[in-house]
C-alpha positions as CSV (number, residue, x, y, z in Angstrom):
1,X,-80.8,196.8,-0.5
2,X,-77.3,196.5,1.0
3,X,-75.5,196.9,-2.3
4,X,-77.5,200.0,-3.0
5,X,-76.5,201.4,0.2
6,X,-72.9,200.6,-0.3
7,X,-72.8,202.1,-3.6
8,X,-74.2,205.3,-2.6
9,X,-71.2,208.2,-3.0
10,X,-68.8,206.0,-4.9
11,X,-67.1,207.7,-7.4
12,X,-67.9,205.6,-10.7
13,X,-65.6,205.4,-13.8
14,X,-67.5,206.1,-16.8
15,X,-66.1,205.2,-20.5
16,X,-68.6,206.4,-23.1
17,X,-71.2,209.3,-23.0
18,X,-74.2,207.3,-22.8
19,X,-72.4,206.2,-19.7
20,X,-71.9,209.3,-18.2
21,X,-75.6,210.4,-19.2
22,X,-76.9,207.5,-17.4
23,X,-75.2,208.2,-14.1
24,X,-76.0,211.9,-14.1
25,X,-79.6,210.9,-14.6
26,X,-79.7,208.5,-11.7
27,X,-78.2,211.0,-9.4
28,X,-80.8,213.6,-10.6
29,X,-83.5,211.6,-9.9
30,X,-82.2,211.0,-6.2
31,X,-82.0,214.8,-5.9
32,X,-85.8,215.2,-7.3
33,X,-87.0,212.1,-5.1
34,X,-85.3,214.0,-2.0
35,X,-86.7,217.6,-2.7
36,X,-90.4,216.4,-3.5
37,X,-90.4,214.3,-0.2
38,X,-88.5,217.3,2.0
39,X,-90.3,220.5,0.4
40,X,-93.9,219.7,1.7
41,X,-92.8,218.7,5.4
42,X,-90.7,222.0,5.2
43,X,-93.7,224.0,3.8
44,X,-95.7,222.4,6.8
45,X,-93.2,223.4,9.2
46,X,-93.2,226.9,8.0
47,X,-96.9,227.6,7.8
48,X,-97.8,226.0,11.0
49,X,-100.4,227.6,12.8
50,X,-100.6,227.3,16.8
């Protein structure tokens, strides 16, 4: 787990197109997970009734 946290934000060197696609796909998955977690929380915050 510590290795994952230390590698976040590092610029990785890619040599082939497949390496680039793999890197971009991983970053895209992280963005999607962050969106799917934060959107329902934001939706509840906006539509909160007192």
